[in-house]
C-alpha positions in Angstrom: -24.4 27.9 -28.8 -23.6 25.8 -26.0 -25.7 23.8 -23.8 -26.3 24.2 -20.2 -24.6 20.5 -20.1 -21.2 21.2 -22.0 -19.6 23.6 -23.8 -20.5 23.0 -27.8 -17.4 21.0 -30.0 -15.3 20.4 -27.1 -16.5 17.2 -25.7 -14.1 13.8 -26.9 -14.8 10.6 -26.3 -12.1 8.2 -24.1 -12.1 4.9 -23.5 -10.6 3.2 -20.4 -10.0 -0.6 -20.4 -10.5 -1.5 -16.7 -9.2 -5.2 -17.2 -6.7 -5.9 -14.3 -6.7 -2.0 -13.2 -6.8 -0.7 -9.6 -10.3 0.6 -8.9 -9.2 3.6 -7.4 -7.1 4.8 -9.7 -9.2 3.9 -13.0 -11.5 5.8 -11.1 -9.5 8.9 -10.4 -8.2 9.5 -14.2 -11.9 8.7 -15.4 -13.2 11.9 -12.7 -10.4 14.0 -14.0 -11.3 13.6 -17.4 -14.7 13.8 -16.9 -14.3 17.2 -15.1 -12.0 18.3 -17.9 -8.9 18.7 -15.2 -6.9 17.5 -18.1 -8.1 20.8 -20.2 -6.4 24.1 -20.0 -9.6 25.6 -20.5 -10.6 24.0 -17.0 -13.2 26.4 -14.9 -14.7 24.4 -11.9 -18.3 25.8 -12.9 -18.3 24.8 -15.9 -18.8 21.6 -17.7 -15.6 21.5 -19.7 -15.5 17.5 -19.6 -15.4 14.5 -21.9 -17.1 11.8 -22.2 -15.7 8.6 -20.9 -16.7 4.8 -21.8 -15.2 2.3 -19.4 -15.3 -1.6 -20.8 -14.2 -4.7 -18.9 -15.6 -3.4 -15.6 -15.9 -7.0 -13.9 -12.5 -7.5 -14.5 -11.5 -4.4 -12.2 -9.2 -5.0 -9.3 -9.6 -3.9 -5.6 -6.8 -4.4 -3.6 -6.2 -6.1 -0.2 -8.9 -7.2 1.6 -11.6 -4.9 -0.2 -13.4 -7.8 -2.1 -15.0 -8.8 1.1 -14.9 -6.0 3.6 -16.0 -3.1 1.4 -19.5 -2.6 1.9 -21.7 -0.4 -0.3 -24.9 1.0 1.4 -28.5 2.0 -0.2 -31.6 3.4 2.0 -34.7 4.0 0.5 -35.6 6.5 3.0 -38.3 4.1 5.2 -37.3 3.5 8.4 -35.4 0.5 8.4 -34.7 1.0 4.7 -31.2 0.4 4.9 -29.5 -2.5 2.2 -26.1 -3.5 2.9 -23.7 -5.6 0.2 -20.1 -6.4 -0.2 -18.2 -5.6 -2.9 -18.0 -9.6 -4.1 -22.0 -9.9 -4.7 -22.1 -6.8 -6.3 -19.1 -7.7 -9.0 -21.3 -11.0 -9.2 -24.4 -9.5 -9.6 -24.2 -6.0 -11.4 -19.7 -5.1 -11.7 -20.7 -2.1 -13.8 -21.6 -0.6 -10.0 -18.1 -0.7 -8.7 -16.8 1.6 -11.1 -19.6 4.1 -11.1 -20.0 4.3 -7.4 -16.0 4.8 -7.3 -16.1 7.6 -9.8 -19.3 9.5 -8.4 -17.8 9.7 -5.2 -14.7 11.6 -6.7 -17.1 14.2 -8.6 -18.9 17.4 -7.0 -22.1 16.6 -5.4 -23.8 19.0 -7.4 -26.1 19.8 -10.4 -22.8 20.1 -12.5 -21.6 17.0 -10.9 -24.9 15.4 -12.0 -24.0 16.3 -15.6 -20.6 15.1 -15.3 -21.8 11.9 -14.0 -24.1 11.2 -16.8 -21.3 11.4 -19.6 -19.3 8.2 -17.9 -20.6 4.9 -19.9 -19.9 1.8 -17.9 -20.1 -2.0 -19.4 -19.0 -5.4 -17.9 -17.6 -6.4 -21.3 -15.1 -5.7 -23.9 -18.3 -4.4 -26.2 -19.8 -1.2 -26.4 -22.0 0.9 -28.6 -20.0 4.1 -28.9 -17.8 3.0 -32.1 -19.7 6.0 -34.1 -18.0 8.7 -32.0 -14.5 7.3 -32.2 -13.2 7.2 -28.6 -9.7 7.6 -28.0 -7.9 4.9 -26.3 -6.9 6.3 -22.6 -3.9 4.3 -20.5 -4.4 4.2 -17.0 -1.3 5.3 -14.9 
């Protein structure tokens, strides 16, 4: 029986190497895999997407002057609770967040989008604990 999160048995695992890849192009490819748009069985209101593992997130490229000009914002919900941080500082502190935020912004803003987002695994280095799932290598392009 199919679970609420996905269609049973159709989930594949893909691995994307982010080293020297442009962030936006990588995020587009990852979001298409998470949504299942690469499958003929794609349906907008059903989670037919696959799992995506992104490695080497610390080596992803930002084009132009985005490294210094792109700002990531968080708000605590309290008055004066806005925190802003530049992409360069985020890359130093938590490089996985660059890829996570880019992909999350390309997914639907619904419960289904949250289920898709949970299938994304991002790692700063080349190692990941998902070898047992036998992920297939995916080229961005």
